[in-house]
C-alpha positions in Angstrom: 0.0 0.2 0.1 2.0 2.9 -1.5 -0.6 5.4 -0.6 -0.2 7.0 3.0 -0.9 9.8 4.7 1.9 12.1 6.0 1.9 12.4 9.8 0.8 15.5 11.8 3.2 18.4 11.2 3.7 21.2 13.6 4.1 24.8 11.8 4.9 27.3 14.5 1.6 27.4 16.9 -0.7 25.8 14.3 -0.5 22.4 13.4 -1.7 21.1 10.1 -3.1 17.8 9.2 -1.5 17.1 6.3 -3.0 14.3 4.1 -1.5 12.7 0.9 -3.2 14.0 -2.4 -3.4 10.2 -3.5 -6.2 7.8 -2.5 -9.7 7.8 -2.3 -11.8 10.4 -0.8 -13.0 8.1 2.2 -9.4 7.2 2.8 -8.5 11.1 2.9 -11.5 11.6 5.1 -10.6 8.8 7.6 -7.0 10.0 7.5 -8.3 13.3 8.5 -10.4 12.0 11.3 -7.3 10.1 12.7 -5.4 13.0 12.5 -8.0 15.2 14.4 -8.4 12.6 17.1 -4.6 12.4 17.6 -4.3 16.0 17.6 -6.7 16.3 20.4 -5.4 13.5 22.3 -1.8 14.7 21.9 -2.9 18.3 23.0 -4.7 17.0 26.0 -2.3 14.8 27.3 0.6 17.7 26.9 -1.1 20.2 28.7 -2.8 18.1 31.4 0.4 17.5 33.6 1.6 21.2 33.3 -2.4 22.2 34.3 -1.9 19.6 37.4 1.7 21.2 38.4 0.4 24.8 38.4 -2.6 24.5 40.4 -5.0 21.9 41.8 -7.7 24.2 40.6 -10.4 22.7 38.6 -10.2 25.6 36.4 -6.8 25.2 35.3 -8.0 21.8 33.7 -10.7 23.7 32.1 -8.1 26.3 30.8 -6.1 23.5 29.5 -8.8 21.7 27.7 -9.9 24.9 26.0 -6.1 25.6 24.9 -6.3 22.3 23.6 -9.4 22.5 22.0 -8.6 25.6 20.3 -5.4 24.2 18.8 -7.3 21.4 17.2 -9.6 24.3 15.9 -6.8 25.8 14.3 -5.6 22.5 12.6 -9.2 22.0 11.2 -8.7 25.6 9.8 -5.7 24.7 8.3 -6.7 21.6 6.5 -9.9 23.2 5.2 -7.9 26.2 3.7 -5.4 23.6 2.3 -8.4 21.7 0.7 -10.0 24.7 -0.8 -6.6 26.1 -2.3 -6.1 22.3 -3.8 -9.5 22.3 -5.2 -10.6 19.4 -3.4 -14.3 18.1 -3.2 -15.9 19.8 -0.1 -17.3 16.2 0.9 -13.8 15.2 1.7 -13.5 18.1 3.9 -17.1 17.3 5.7 -15.5 16.0 8.6 -13.3 18.8 9.4 -16.1 21.0 8.9 -18.5 19.0 11.1 -15.7 18.9 14.0 -15.4 22.9 13.6 -19.2 23.1 13.8 -19.4 20.8 16.8 -16.6 22.7 18.8 -18.1 26.2 18.1 -21.4 24.7 19.6 -19.2 24.1 22.9 -17.5 27.0 23.0 -19.8 29.2 25.5 -19.3 26.0 28.1 -15.6 26.3 27.8 -15.8 29.3 29.5 -17.3 29.1 33.1 -17.3 31.7 35.5 -13.6 31.4 37.4 -11.7 30.1 34.5 -10.1 33.6 33.3 -6.9 33.3 35.3 -3.2 33.1 33.6 -2.8 30.9 31.4 -6.1 31.8 29.9 -6.0 34.2 26.5 -9.8 35.4 27.4 -10.5 38.8 28.2 -12.5 39.5 31.5 -15.2 40.8 29.0 -16.0 37.1 28.3 -17.8 37.1 31.8 -18.6 40.8 32.3 -20.2 41.0 28.8 -21.7 37.2 28.8 -24.5 38.2 26.3 -22.1 39.6 23.8 -19.6 36.6 24.0 -22.5 34.2 23.6 -23.8 36.4 20.7 -20.6 36.1 18.8 -20.2 32.6 19.7 -23.6 32.0 18.5 -22.8 33.7 15.1 -19.5 31.3 14.7 -21.6 28.3 15.5 -24.1 29.6 12.8 -21.4 30.3 10.3 -19.6 26.8 11.0 -22.9 24.8 10.6 -23.3 26.4 7.2 -20.0 25.4 6.2 -20.7 21.7 7.1 -23.9 22.1 5.0 -21.8 23.2 1.9 -19.4 20.5 2.5 -22.3 17.8 2.6 -23.7 19.3 -0.7 -20.3 19.1 -2.3 -20.9 22.8 -3.2 -17.2 24.2 -4.1 -18.0 27.8 -4.3 -20.4 28.1 -1.4 -18.1 25.9 0.8 -15.0 28.4 -0.1 -17.4 31.4 0.3 -18.4 30.3 3.7 -15.2 29.6 4.8 -14.5 33.0 4.5 -17.7 33.8 6.8 -16.4 31.4 9.6 -13.1 33.1 9.4 -14.9 36.8 9.8 -17.0 35.0 12.9 -14.2 33.7 14.7 -12.0 36.8 14.1 -14.9 38.9 15.5 -15.0 36.8 18.7 -11.4 36.9 19.0 -11.0 40.8 18.6 -13.4 41.4 21.3 -12.8 38.6 23.6 -9.1 37.6 23.4 -6.4 39.0 24.8 -3.8 40.5 22.4 -1.4 37.9 20.9 2.2 39.3 20.7 3.4 36.1 18.6 1.7 37.0 15.3 
């Protein structure tokens, strides 16, 4: 079997789930699913010991889980963008789109009261403007759900355009509710 997926590749702070351009669409989707699961578990495993060493506070575990989930979200964004750039069938990117939509629905629950201390990158406005935060998260979730619909339909133009909308919704939330990032 000479058609194999390349392993998870880390580029800076954002991982890329690189999958071979060869092989069937189902093989590519399966390898993406495997890569996404590996990224999630690797991220959780890497952050769990550090969170326990920092504090016995359950909020530290929430923050570690949240950071791992955002890392996976970045990997999914990278995979989708790479697929669009290659001209892939959106159906082959359906898993990534559905995973992104699932994460988007979970976002408000990942920010319980008391989970804003370091190393959280969340602004205090996540909690002081909870209605605004939840509205932005809902906008992102709706945009991501629509992306998954375009993937299911195999609509290349709609999928690519909607990916731009997902990015805008993501950025709108980050701009309002995430601490400035000095690394970019």
